[in-house]
VOPAGU-2260 file (C-alpha; in pm, 1 decimal, decimal comma):
REM VOPAGU-2260
SITE   aa  ch    i         X         Y         Z
SITE  UNK   A    0   -4250,9   -2994,4   -1383,2
SITE  UNK   A    1   -4426,0   -2755,2   -1616,3
SITE  UNK   A    2   -4444,5   -2384,8   -1549,3
SITE  UNK   A    3   -4765,9   -2205,3   -1645,7
SITE  UNK   A    4   -4790,4   -1826,6   -1676,5
SITE  UNK   A    5   -4933,6   -1637,0   -1384,5
SITE  UNK   A    6   -4888,5   -1274,4   -1294,9
SITE  UNK   A    7   -4694,5   -1038,4   -1519,2
SITE  UNK   A    8   -4450,2   -1111,4   -1791,2
SITE  UNK   A    9   -4439,1   -1327,9   -2098,8
SITE  UNK   A   10   -4562,8   -1682,0   -2134,8
SITE  UNK   A   11   -4343,5   -1945,7   -1971,4
SITE  UNK   A   12   -4381,6   -2306,5   -2070,2
SITE  UNK   A   13   -4081,2   -2522,8   -2002,7
SITE  UNK   A   14   -4002,2   -2854,3   -1837,7
SITE  UNK   A   15   -3719,7   -2786,2   -1592,2
SITE  UNK   A   16   -3414,4   -2998,7   -1654,5
SITE  UNK   A   17   -3257,0   -2963,5   -1311,9
SITE  UNK   A   18   -3492,7   -2921,8   -1020,3
SITE  UNK   A   19   -3449,9   -2983,3    -651,1
SITE  UNK   A   20   -3643,5   -2891,2    -337,6
SITE  UNK   A   21   -3549,7   -2810,1      19,4
SITE  UNK   A   22   -3735,5   -2728,0     340,3
SITE  UNK   A   23   -3686,4   -2375,3     476,4
SITE  UNK   A   24   -3782,7   -2296,6     833,7
SITE  UNK   A   25   -3960,3   -1970,0     744,5
SITE  UNK   A   26   -4303,6   -1864,3     619,3
SITE  UNK   A   27   -4350,8   -1832,8     241,2
SITE  UNK   A   28   -4373,4   -1450,7     267,2
SITE  UNK   A   29   -4022,3   -1427,5     409,9
SITE  UNK   A   30   -3881,8   -1673,3     156,1
SITE  UNK   A   31   -4042,0   -1481,8    -131,8
SITE  UNK   A   32   -3915,3   -1149,6      -8,6
SITE  UNK   A   33   -3561,2   -1287,9      18,1
SITE  UNK   A   34   -3571,9   -1441,2    -332,9
SITE  UNK   A   35   -3719,2   -1123,5    -488,8
SITE  UNK   A   36   -3385,5    -951,2    -420,7
SITE  UNK   A   37   -3156,9   -1001,1    -726,0
SITE  UNK   A   38   -2852,2    -996,4    -498,2
SITE  UNK   A   39   -2974,0   -1307,4    -325,3
SITE  UNK   A   40   -3033,7   -1485,5    -659,6
SITE  UNK   A   41   -2673,1   -1408,8    -757,2
SITE  UNK   A   42   -2544,6   -1518,4    -414,9
SITE  UNK   A   43   -2675,2   -1864,5    -495,2
SITE  UNK   A   44   -2455,5   -1895,2    -801,2
SITE  UNK   A   45   -2148,7   -2118,8    -785,9
SITE  UNK   A   46   -1864,6   -1940,7    -597,0
SITE  UNK   A   47   -1620,3   -1984,1    -884,5
SITE  UNK   A   48   -1839,1   -1753,8   -1097,0
SITE  UNK   A   49   -1761,1   -1454,8    -873,3
SITE  UNK   A   50   -2098,8   -1315,0    -973,6
SITE  UNK   A   51   -2233,6    -972,3    -876,5
SITE  UNK   A   52   -2534,2    -757,9    -965,8
SITE  UNK   A   53   -2431,9    -455,4   -1176,9
SITE  UNK   A   54   -2771,0    -288,4   -1216,8
SITE  UNK   A   55   -3139,4    -349,8   -1140,7
SITE  UNK   A   56   -3431,2    -225,0   -1346,6
SITE  UNK   A   57   -3754,6    -204,7   -1141,5
SITE  UNK   A   58   -4119,2    -143,0   -1224,8
SITE  UNK   A   59   -4306,5     141,8   -1051,5
SITE  UNK   A   60   -4444,7    -106,1    -799,1
SITE  UNK   A   61   -4087,7    -197,1    -700,3
SITE  UNK   A   62   -4081,3    -543,9    -854,4
SITE  UNK   A   63   -3777,1    -645,0   -1055,5
SITE  UNK   A   64   -3810,3    -616,9   -1432,5
SITE  UNK   A   65   -3451,9    -719,0   -1508,0
SITE  UNK   A   66   -3101,1    -709,1   -1364,6
SITE  UNK   A   67   -2751,1    -719,5   -1509,5
SITE  UNK   A   68   -2500,4    -966,0   -1373,8
SITE  UNK   A   69   -2126,1    -984,4   -1424,2
SITE  UNK   A   70   -1949,7   -1315,3   -1362,5
SITE  UNK   A   71   -1655,6   -1533,7   -1463,2
SITE  UNK   A   72   -1681,6   -1853,9   -1657,4
SITE  UNK   A   73   -1395,0   -2065,3   -1788,9
SITE  UNK   A   74   -1151,5   -1786,4   -1693,3
SITE  UNK   A   75   -1335,4   -1515,3   -1885,2
SITE  UNK   A   76   -1535,0   -1214,9   -1764,2
SITE  UNK   A   77   -1894,7   -1225,5   -1884,5
SITE  UNK   A   78   -2222,1   -1038,9   -1848,0
SITE  UNK   A   79   -2582,7   -1145,0   -1872,5
SITE  UNK   A   80   -2924,0    -989,4   -1824,9
SITE  UNK   A   81   -3181,6   -1170,5   -1613,3
SITE  UNK   A   82   -3534,0   -1076,3   -1715,4
SITE  UNK   A   83   -3830,5   -1143,5   -1487,3
SITE  UNK   A   84   -4084,7   -1368,4   -1661,7
SITE  UNK   A   85   -4298,2   -1443,9   -1357,0
SITE  UNK   A   86   -4354,7   -1269,0   -1028,4
SITE  UNK   A   87   -4638,0   -1437,3    -843,1
SITE  UNK   A   88   -4623,5   -1316,2    -481,9
SITE  UNK   A   89   -4549,3   -1592,3    -232,5
SITE  UNK   A   90   -4568,1   -1861,9    -504,1
SITE  UNK   A   91   -4321,4   -1825,5    -791,4
SITE  UNK   A   92   -4039,5   -1618,8    -941,5
SITE  UNK   A   93   -3894,5   -1695,4   -1284,9
SITE  UNK   A   94   -3602,0   -1524,1   -1451,7
SITE  UNK   A   95   -3486,1   -1574,6   -1813,8
SITE  UNK   A   96   -3115,0   -1531,2   -1869,3
SITE  UNK   A   97   -2984,8   -1363,3   -2183,9
SITE  UNK   A   98   -2756,2   -1668,0   -2198,1
SITE  UNK   A   99   -3067,7   -1883,1   -2254,5
SITE  UNK   A  100   -3168,0   -2065,0   -1934,8
SITE  UNK   A  101   -3496,4   -2012,5   -1750,5
SITE  UNK   A  102   -3452,7   -2018,2   -1370,2
SITE  UNK   A  103   -3766,1   -2086,9   -1163,2
SITE  UNK   A  104   -3825,8   -2069,7    -785,4
SITE  UNK   A  105   -4152,6   -2208,2    -651,5
SITE  UNK   A  106   -4269,6   -2186,5    -291,0
SITE  UNK   A  107   -4523,5   -2407,0    -115,0
SITE  UNK   A  108   -4622,5   -2366,1     248,3
SITE  UNK   A  109   -4568,5   -2683,0     450,2
SITE  UNK   A  110   -4641,9   -2775,0     811,6
SITE  UNK   A  111   -4325,4   -2616,8     950,5
SITE  UNK   A  112   -4234,7   -2344,0     700,8
SITE  UNK   A  113   -4186,7   -2354,4     324,4
SITE  UNK   A  114   -4079,8   -2604,6      62,9
SITE  UNK   A  115   -3858,9   -2413,3    -175,1
SITE  UNK   A  116   -3799,1   -2560,0    -520,7
SITE  UNK   A  117   -3546,8   -2429,8    -770,6
SITE  UNK   A  118   -3485,3   -2548,9   -1119,6
SITE  UNK   A  119   -3357,8   -2438,9   -1459,1
SITE  UNK   A  120   -3381,1   -2538,1   -1819,0
SITE  UNK   A  121   -3233,6   -2400,6   -2137,1
SITE  UNK   A  122   -3170,5   -2447,7   -2506,6
SITE  UNK   A  123   -3066,6   -2789,9   -2632,5
SITE  UNK   A  124   -2703,7   -2688,7   -2695,0
SITE  UNK   A  125   -2671,6   -2555,2   -2339,1
SITE  UNK   A  126   -2813,4   -2876,2   -2197,9
SITE  UNK   A  127   -2571,1   -3078,8   -2406,4
SITE  UNK   A  128   -2273,1   -2873,8   -2285,1
SITE  UNK   A  129   -2400,4   -2901,2   -1927,9
SITE  UNK   A  130   -2427,1   -3279,4   -1953,3
SITE  UNK   A  131   -2069,5   -3305,6   -2078,8
SITE  UNK   A  132   -1888,5   -3032,6   -1883,1
SITE  UNK   A  133   -2077,6   -2857,4   -1606,5
SITE  UNK   A  134   -2315,0   -3106,1   -1436,9
SITE  UNK   A  135   -2507,7   -2814,7   -1279,1
SITE  UNK   A  136   -2738,1   -3038,8   -1079,6
SITE  UNK   A  137   -2486,1   -2983,6    -800,1
SITE  UNK   A  138   -2514,2   -2606,2    -855,4
SITE  UNK   A  139   -2891,7   -2633,6    -802,7
SITE  UNK   A  140   -2840,7   -2814,1    -470,8
SITE  UNK   A  141   -2574,3   -2567,3    -366,0
SITE  UNK   A  142   -2795,1   -2268,9    -455,2
SITE  UNK   A  143   -3079,0   -2408,7    -245,9
SITE  UNK   A  144   -2849,0   -2464,1      52,4
SITE  UNK   A  145   -2720,1   -2105,0      25,3
SITE  UNK   A  146   -3074,8   -1965,0       2,7
SITE  UNK   A  147   -3191,7   -2178,0     296,9
SITE  UNK   A  148   -2904,6   -2057,1     514,2
SITE  UNK   A  149   -2959,1   -1691,0     413,8
SITE  UNK   A  150   -3329,7   -1701,4     481,0
SITE  UNK   A  151   -3309,3   -1885,9     809,4
SITE  UNK   A  152   -3023,4   -1665,5     940,5
SITE  UNK   A  153   -3209,2   -1344,3     852,7
SITE  UNK   A  154   -3462,0   -1382,3    1135,3
């Protein structure tokens, strides 16, 4: 999948390494509103990261410009900044991590709700480390399941 720039932010052009999709029983507007909240993005991270949002920087229109996240990895406390690269209402949200990866959510209406896709890609070294140690394709599936549950339970 290739991501083309739409909306505000910098140009995004990346083939996503890990991408999965899931059906969500909710309209795209509700799915987008849920995902636009940085706390929900962080809630989809693997539980062993103990991630939390520390601060959110918003534009005057209320959209997220960036947010700071604290988390644990390999027994160490870490921080990263997620910067919004795309914010296309009811279609796509993309965040670039200061750690390197690009995280992209895309939404497509379907006959009974929304098809939500999530994927990430990053620098070559990160992909190599992921292939050897992390195998985050399961994190992608887990994040989608968490988001699906959160959206569908929020009715």
